[in-house]
C-alpha positions, 0 to 999 in steps of 0.5 A, spaced: 785 910 528 778 912 530 774 909 535 771 903 531 763 903 532 759 897 530 752 900 529 748 893 529 751 891 536 751 898 539 759 897 541 764 901 540 772 899 540 777 903 543 785 902 543 789 904 549 796 904 551 797 901 558 803 903 562 805 901 569 809 906 574 812 905 581 810 912 584 806 918 583 812 922 582 813 918 575 806 918 573 805 925 575 810 927 570 807 924 564 800 926 566 803 933 566 806 932 559 800 929 556 796 935 559 800 940 556 800 938 549 795 941 545 790 935 545 787 932 551 787 925 551 782 921 555 784 915 559 784 912 566 789 911 572 787 904 576 791 903 582 790 900 590 793 906 593 791 911 598 797 916 598 795 920 592 799 927 593 795 933 592 798 936 586 797 929 583 790 929 585 788 936 582 790 934 575 784 933 570 785 925 569 785 924 577 780 929 579 774 924 580 775 916 582 771 910 583 772 905 588 771 898 584 769 892 588 772 885 587 771 879 591 778 876 591 781 883 591 786 884 597 785 891 597 780 897 595 781 898 587 780 905 584 779 907 577 779 914 574 771 916 573 769 914 566 768 909 561 773 904 563 771 905 571 764 904 568 765 897 564 770 895 570 764 896 575 759 892 570 764 886 570 764 886 577 757 886 578 757 881 572 761 876 576 768 878 575 772 876 582 778 880 581 781 885 577 785 881 573 779 877 571 775 883 569 781 885 564 782 878 561 777 880 555 781 886 553 788 884 555 788 877 554 790 872 561 797 873 561 797 881 561 791 881 565 795 877 570 801 882 570 796 888 571 793 885 577 800 883 580 802 890 579 796 893 582 797 888 588 804 891 589 802 898 589 804 900 582 799 905 578 797 903 571 795 908 566 791 907 560 791 912 555 786 912 549 789 912 542 785 916 537 790 916 531 796 914 528 800 920 531 797 918 538 800 911 537 807 914 535 807 920 540 804 916 546 807 910 546 814 913 545 813 917 551 810 911 555 816 906 553 821 912 556 817 913 562 815 907 565 820 902 568 815 896 567 810 894 562 807 898 556 802 894 552 796 895 548 789 893 549 782 894 545 776 895 550 769 894 547 764 899 550 757 898 550 753 904 548 
């Protein structure tokens, strides 16, 4: 499941598994488990919370965060620095008025609305890029067991 690339358009498509967590402790456990495995995984955490515990913010994936500005957002939304945050910023600058609207092209309207609702309720959304069929079975299995909420798949088109 390598990242697909459309050479003519300069677009690469990445497959992500998305999971929602209620608190930092549950997310922290998953991130520690992922970091302890041999291969580091790329991904992001998307949320609207200000209470990041020091031990969690020290983890590789959460070291740098970018604030996202959406006209209809009730709270300040932040995302781990990287391609996902960059694409969401571009969507905001391009007219997306909410995080749900920005996510809609990748996830579909229902899933994007659910993710927006989870963020508004103070939950944490973890995005993990899947690079192989092994990633699919290992990561999806781990997140389905760890997340008390939705776990879904999204394809994201990144402009190069």
